[in-house]
C-alpha positions as CSV (number, residue, x, y, z in Angstrom):
1,X,88.4,-162.0,-64.9
2,X,89.0,-160.5,-68.3
3,X,87.5,-162.4,-71.2
4,X,90.2,-162.8,-73.7
5,X,89.5,-161.5,-77.3
6,X,90.0,-164.6,-79.4
7,X,92.3,-164.1,-82.3
8,X,90.9,-167.3,-83.9
9,X,87.2,-165.9,-83.8
10,X,88.3,-162.6,-85.3
11,X,90.2,-164.2,-88.0
12,X,87.3,-166.6,-88.9
13,X,85.1,-163.6,-89.1
14,X,87.5,-161.7,-91.2
15,X,87.7,-164.8,-93.6
16,X,83.9,-164.8,-93.7
17,X,83.8,-161.2,-94.6
18,X,86.5,-161.6,-97.3
19,X,84.5,-164.6,-98.9
20,X,81.4,-162.4,-98.8
21,X,83.2,-159.4,-100.4
22,X,84.5,-161.6,-103.2
23,X,81.0,-163.0,-103.7
24,X,79.5,-159.4,-104.0
25,X,82.3,-158.5,-106.3
26,X,81.4,-161.3,-108.7
27,X,77.7,-160.4,-108.4
28,X,76.6,-158.0,-111.1
29,X,73.1,-157.4,-109.6
30,X,72.4,-154.7,-107.1
31,X,73.0,-155.8,-103.4
32,X,70.0,-156.0,-101.1
33,X,70.4,-155.3,-97.3
34,X,70.1,-159.0,-96.4
35,X,73.0,-159.9,-98.8
36,X,75.5,-158.7,-96.2
37,X,74.7,-161.4,-93.6
38,X,77.4,-163.9,-92.5
39,X,76.7,-167.7,-92.5
40,X,75.4,-167.5,-88.9
41,X,73.0,-164.4,-89.6
42,X,75.1,-161.7,-88.2
43,X,75.4,-158.7,-90.4
44,X,78.6,-156.9,-91.3
45,X,77.8,-154.0,-89.0
46,X,77.2,-156.0,-86.0
47,X,80.4,-158.0,-86.4
48,X,82.5,-154.9,-86.7
49,X,80.5,-153.3,-83.9
50,X,81.2,-156.2,-81.5
51,X,84.8,-156.3,-82.4
52,X,85.1,-152.5,-81.5
53,X,83.2,-153.1,-78.4
54,X,85.6,-155.9,-77.2
55,X,88.7,-153.9,-78.0
56,X,87.3,-150.9,-76.1
57,X,86.3,-153.2,-73.1
58,X,90.0,-154.6,-73.1
59,X,91.3,-151.1,-72.9
60,X,89.1,-150.0,-70.3
61,X,89.9,-152.8,-68.1
62,X,93.7,-152.2,-68.7
63,X,93.1,-148.4,-67.6
64,X,91.1,-149.5,-64.5
65,X,93.8,-152.0,-63.4
66,X,96.4,-149.4,-63.9
67,X,94.5,-146.9,-61.9
68,X,94.1,-149.5,-59.2
69,X,97.8,-150.3,-59.2
70,X,98.7,-146.5,-59.0
71,X,96.2,-145.9,-56.0
72,X,98.0,-148.6,-54.2
73,X,95.3,-151.3,-54.2
74,X,96.9,-154.5,-52.6
75,X,94.9,-156.8,-54.7
76,X,96.5,-155.5,-57.9
77,X,99.9,-157.0,-59.1
78,X,102.3,-155.5,-61.6
79,X,102.2,-158.7,-63.7
80,X,98.3,-158.4,-64.0
81,X,98.4,-154.9,-65.1
82,X,101.1,-155.5,-67.6
83,X,99.2,-158.6,-68.9
84,X,95.9,-156.5,-69.4
85,X,97.8,-153.6,-70.9
86,X,99.5,-156.1,-73.4
87,X,96.0,-157.8,-74.2
88,X,94.7,-154.6,-74.8
89,X,97.4,-153.5,-77.0
90,X,97.4,-156.8,-79.1
91,X,93.6,-156.5,-79.6
92,X,93.9,-153.0,-80.8
93,X,96.7,-154.0,-83.2
94,X,94.6,-156.9,-84.5
95,X,91.6,-154.8,-85.0
96,X,93.7,-152.1,-86.8
97,X,95.1,-154.8,-89.1
98,X,91.6,-156.0,-89.8
99,X,90.5,-152.4,-90.7
100,X,93.4,-152.0,-93.0
101,X,92.5,-155.2,-94.8
102,X,89.0,-154.4,-95.1
103,X,89.8,-150.9,-96.3
104,X,92.2,-152.3,-99.1
105,X,89.5,-154.8,-100.1
106,X,87.0,-152.1,-100.4
107,X,89.4,-150.0,-102.5
108,X,90.0,-153.0,-104.7
109,X,86.3,-153.6,-105.1
110,X,85.6,-149.9,-105.9
111,X,88.5,-149.7,-108.5
112,X,87.2,-152.8,-110.0
113,X,83.8,-151.5,-110.6
114,X,84.9,-148.3,-112.3
C-alpha cells in the first residue's frame, strides 16, 4: 500500500520554515549552524531531503504500477494505476510550489540584506 504524502504535514513544515526565515531576517547577528533547526530538532536540509524522497517514492511507485499494468499483471487495476499517478503528480506539484515559495522568500531575504 502506498503511504500518502500528507499535504497537512508538508504545509505545517513550510509554515515552520517560514517563521524561521522571518526570525533569521530579524536577527542581525551571524547565523550558527544550529539556528536552522525546526521546533522538533530537524534541520532544514533533512526536512527538504525527506520531502524530495517522499515525492520520488510516489513517482517510482506510480511507474511500477504502470509497468505492471502494461505487462498484463492481473492484480493491477486501471483505477489503482490512475490513483497512484495522480498522487505522484499532486505531490510533485506541491513540492514545486513549496520550492517556489522558498525561493521567493530567499530572494526577499537577500534583497533585504543588501
